[in-house]
N, C-alpha and C positions, 0 to 999 in steps of 0.2 A: 807462218807454217815452216818456211824455209829455215828461219832461225831456230825453231824448235828441233828440226831434224839435225841441223849442224850441232846443236848443243847435245842432243842424244848421242850422236856419234862420238863427240869429244868425251862424254862421260864413259862410253864403252871403251874407248882407247885408253883412258886413264886407268880404268878398272883392269885392263889387260896388261898394263905396264909390268914388265918383269916376268910375264907368263909367255908361253909359247904362242906363236901366231894363230894357232888353231882355235884359240878361245873365241876369236871373232866368228869363225865358221860355226861354232856351237851355238853362239848367241843368235845369229841371224838365220832363221830357218825359212825356206821358201814356202809359199802357200801351195797347197795341192794343185796340180795341173791336170786338166782333163785327160783321161786315158792312161795316166801313169799309175803304177802300183805305189801305194803309200803304206806306212805303218801307223796304225791308230788303235789305241786301246788293246795293244798286245797282239794284233793280227794284221795280215795284209788286207788292203782294201783297194778297190778300183772304183773311182767315182762314188765313194761312200759305201759301196757294197762289199761285203766280206768275200775274199778270194783265197782259196786254199790251193797252192801249187802242188799238183801231182806230177812229179818231174822225172824225166829219164835222162841219164847221162849219155852223152854222145861225143865221141872223139873226132876231131877234125884237124886239118893242117892247112896252112896257106902255101900255095905252090903256083908259080907262074901267073900271078895276078888273080887267082881265084881260090876259094876255100873248097877243099876236097875232103871226102870222108876218110876215116882211117883205112889203110890199105887192106885190112882183113875184113872189112864190111863187104857184103855182097852188093854189087851195084855201085855206081859212082854218081848217081843223081841225088843230091842232097834234098831237093824239094820232094822227090818221091819218098825218101826216108822220113822226112818231116810229116808228110801226109800219112804214112804208115803209123808213125808214133801217135799222131792225133787220133787216128781211127781206133787205136787200142784204148783210148780214154784218157791219155795224158794231156795236160794243158800247159806244160812247160818243159823245156829242155835245159840242161846244164851243158853248154858246149865247151869242151876242154880244148883250149887253144894255147895251153901253157908251154908246149914244146915249140919254141920260137928262137930265131936268131936275128942278128942285127940287119939282115937283108930285108926284113919286113917293114922297115921304116921308109916306106914309099907310098906315094899317093895311090898307086894301084892296089897295094895290099890293104890299105885302109878302106878303099872303096869295096874291095872284095868282102871284108868283114861286115861292112854296112849292108851289102846285098844279102849276105847270109842271114842277118837279123831280119831283114825284110821278108825273105823267103819263109822263115819260121813264122813270122806274123801272118803271112798270107795263108799258112796252114792252120792257123788258130792257136799257135804256141807262143808263150812268153819265154824269154831267154834270160838265163843266168850265164854270164860269160866268165870263164876261168882264164886268166891271163898269166903271163910270166910275172913273178913278184917284182914290183918296182923298188928294188933295193939299192941299185946304183944309179948314177947320174943318167946314163943312157936310157935305162928302162923307165926311170921316172919321167924323162922327157917324152919317151914314146907313149907312155900311159896317158900323159896329159893330152897329147895329140889325139889318141884314141877316144878319150872321154869327150873332147870337144866335138869330134866328128860324129859321135853317136848320141849326143845329148838330146837330140830332137826325136828320138825313136822311143815311144812309150812301150813298145814290145820288149825292150831290153830293161828288165825290172831290177837287175842287180848285177854287180861285179863281184867276183871272188878273186881276191888279190894274192892269195897264197894257199896252196894245197898242202894240208897236213904238215905244218912246221915241225911237229914232233919228229918227223922222219926226214924232211927235206930242207930244213933251215941250214944254210951253208955255214953258219956260225955255231960252234959247239958251246954249250954252257952260257947261252945268252941270258942276261939279267932281265927280270921283269920290267924294270924301268926302261931299258933299251927297247924292249918289244912294244911297250906302251907308246914311246916316242915315235917309233916307226909307224904304228897304226894311227896315231894322231896326225902325222904327216899325210897318210893316205886319206884320212877323213877330210882334211883340208883340200886335198887334190880333187876329191869327188865334189865337195860342196861348192868349190869355186868353178869347176868346169862342167859338171853334170848334176846340177842341184836337184833335179827331179828323179834321179836314179839312186838306188841304194847300194850299199857295199857290205861285204862280209869277208871272212876267210874260212877255209874248210878245216875245222878242228878234227883231229883224230881222237884217240881215247883220252880219258881223264888225266893221263900223265902230262897232257899239254899244260896243266896248271903249274908245273915246275918252272916254265919259262914264259909261254904264251898264254897267260892266265885269261880265260874267256870272260871272267867277271870284271877284269880291269880294262880290257882292250875296248876302245870306243867304236866298235862295229855297230851297224844298225841292228843286226840280229845275228844269232849264233847258228851256224850251219855245221852240224856234226856228222861224222862218218863212223859207222859201226857195222861189224860183220860177224864176228864169232858168235855162233848160236847161243853159247853159254854166257856171253858178255853183253849182247845187244840190249837186253832189258835193263841190266845193271847200269850201263852207260847212259841210256835214255833217262833213267831215274836220277842219276847224279847230275846231268846237265840241266834237267828240268827243275831241280830243287835248289841248286847252289850257285847258279851263275847269274841270276837276276836280270835276264834279258829274254825277249822273245826268241824261240829256238825252233829249228826245223831239222829234219833228217835230210842231209844232202846226198849221202851215199849209204846204201845198204844192199845186201843181196846174199842169196845162198846159191853156190854153184850146183848145177844139176846137169848131168850128162845123160839122164834117162837110164842109167845102169847103176853105178856106184851110189848115186843119189837120184831118186826118182823125180820126175817132173811134178808129181803130186806133192812131194815134200817141199819143193820150191814154192808151189802155190800156198801151202800151209804157212811157210815162213813169211811170205808176203802178207797174208791176211793177219797173222799173229803180230808182226812188227808194226804194220799200219795201225791196227787197233790199239796196241799199247802206246804208240806214239800219240795218237789222238787223245787217249785217256789221260796222258800226262801233259797235255797242253801244247803239243807240237803244232806249229802253224804251217807246216809243209812236209812233204814226204818225197824222197828221191831214191830211185833204184839205179844200181850199177849193173849192167849197162845195156846198150842197144843190141849188141851181137857178141857172141862168144869170140874169144881171142885164142885160137888153137895153139899158138906158140908161146902162150903166157908162161911165166916163170913157175907157176904152181897150179894146182887144181882149182883154187879159188879164182885166180886170174883168167883161167881158160874157160870157165863154164858158168859165169854169173849172168850172161846175156839173156835177153828175152827172145833172141833168135839163135839157132845153133850155127855152127861154122859154115854150113851150106846155105844159110839164109832162111831156114824153115822156122816158122813161128812156134814157140813153146807155149804150153797151156797157160802159164802165168801171165803171158801177154794179154790173153782174153780176160783174165781176172781183173785187170787194172780198171776197166770201165765200171765194175760193180763195187769197187772198194768204198766209195762214198756212201753207198746204201747199206754197208755192213752194220749189223747191230753190235754195238761195242760190248754189251753184256755187263758192264760195270758202270757205276756212276761215281766212283771214287778212285783215287790213285792207290795202286797196290804195290808195295815194295817186293822185289823178287826174293824168293827164299834163299838164294845163293848170293845175296848182295855182299856179305862180308867174307865169303869163301867161295869164289865163283867156280872153281874147278873141283870142289869137294875134297880137297886135301885133308889128311887126318893124322899125320904122324907127329908133326911138330907145331908148337904154338908159341909165338912171341908177342908179349903184351906191352902196352904202353899207354900214356895219356898225353894228349896234345892240348896245350893251353896257349893263350895269347900273353902279351906282356903284362897284363893285369891279373893273370892267373885264372882267367875265365876259360871254360872249355871251348874248344873249337870243333864244331860239327862239320862233317863232310870233308875232313882232311884226307889227302891221298897219301898212303904209306906204301912205298916200294922197297922191297928187299931183294938182294941178289945173293947167290951163293958165292963161295970164295973165288972161283975162277970166272965169275960173271956169265956163266953159261945158262943159268936159270934165274928168272925173275918172277916175283909174285907180288900181287897188290891186295890192299884192303882199304877200308875207309874208317874214320872215327865216327862213333855214334853221337847221340845228342849230349852225352856226358863227356865227350872228348876221348873216350876210351876206344882202343882198337885191339884186335886180336889177329895177328898175321899168321895164318895157318899155311904150312908148307910141307913138302916132303924132303926138302934139303935144308941144311943149316944156313941161315942167312947171316952174312957178315958185313955186307955193304947196304947202306940205307939212304933213302932220300924221302923227305917229307915236306909237303906244302899243303896249302888250302886256298880256296878262292879268296882273293883280297888279302893274302898274307905272304910273308917272306918264305923263302925256300931254304932248307938246311940239309946238308949232306954229312954223313959220318960213317965210320967203320966201328963195329963192335965185335971184338973177338974175345975168346976166353971162356965161353960157355959151350958145352957140348951136350945137347939133349940126348937122352938115351933112346933105345929101341928105334934106331934109325932104319927104316925100311923104305927103299925107293922103288915104287912100281914103275911100269912102263910110262914114260912121259909123252910118248908120241900119240897125241889124240887126233885120230883121223875123223873126218866128217862121217865116214861110213859107220862109225861106232856110236854116234850120238842118237839116242832114242827120241826122234823128232815127235813121235805121236804123243809123248808125254808133256809137251810144252805147256799146254793150258794148266795142267796140274802142277807142273814144276814152278811156273812163274807166278801164278795167280792165287797163291795161298799165303796169307799173312804169316810171317814167322811167329813161332810160339813165344819167343822172347825178343822184344824189340831192342833191348839194350844188351850189351855184353857184360855178363856178371863178373865182378872181381871183388875179392874180399877186402882189399886194402888199396885205395887209390893213391896213397903216398909212396908206398914202397913197391907195389906191384910184385909182391912175393909170388914165387912159382906155385901154381895150383897143384901141379903133379910133376912127376919126373920128366915129362916131356915139354915143360914150359920154361920160358926164359923171359926176362924183362928188359925193356929199354928205358924204363923209368919215365920221367916227365920230359917231354919235348916242347920247347917254347918257340913260338912263332910271333913275329911282329905284324900287327895290322898295318896295311899299306894305305 
């Protein structure tokens, strides 16, 4: 038997010759351990039973050898906060500890984080832990130390190693290959030091595909963040259809102050987004956040909490317990009607065709256009024929295109000037969004699934307001 095991390991090492070390991590998977959350058949499970995390985001800091709540939270007793969160019906928390400095590399700080996870466990909550990205040697070593010290805690079901790289990656224009290598290293880190815990990163909008391609990165599951009421359903649809991994909502929320946006509208948003996520196969749902942040940089940052700035519970907090019993009302996935034109622009249209190196159409490509001074950007997606129509109120001259599993291309295109340029007010405030129409707006199948074009080779302008980018070629990676 011993000879057989040695021979098996030798074969594995030979097979890995010339590859990254992480291939060994991928080949040797631990058996499920009692009490830990696992991924099986595209869903979370605990001891073989399906588990759906209903998760609330909670900000905390390590200070003087203990973990303390965000200073704008009412009260300083974390256990009391965890009990409150559990009483609302949540069964998980995403604890955001990503604001860290090197002074936390102490036995006392590690012990404080461990106690925090144990407190959450005693309140009946599982933990996803957001940490500082292990991008340099210090934070890699720190993360290894943290993984080792918390590996025996089943309540810690997943690590989030980076929050929204689209916005917070310190390296501009990172290549997809570089991003994959980084996440492969993170995967090895987890497999070697905390083999029974999962890991992910927090993806922002589909523009992540330009660099941190969710379909290529070897995370255990996708955790996506989405907020804008006119984009939430679009982004859920895209992540669920084109990334090829189990996925969950890690952050969403509608700011409500009881005045500009009513608390009832916040409840509606929670019900609507939860239902749509479940319909499209989400394996978890997370809300941002525990309590309002009165000094936040904008309305969204200030009022998405389930408690107001004084610590008073909002009605949406009471709704959480009943989400699982909601009747979803549909038994099939429904594409949002504004999927190809999310903000209902109508003045200008730029067409094109996305294909791979073999000339085959690429579906689900993300097309981003900016106006000349980079002040306005708009997005769309390619359809099943690879065709896209980028509708805007500004002339787009800068473009970036990519797709899950494909290369990224950037280019400028000047020289065409569509006529009848009329620019309406681009400032879309939450107060002006007709929330009561969400069900009608999002749950009706578009009359025309594909984008009609008369000529796929030349993409001739259909009218005076159209322009063509021609054929855009991407390479499959």
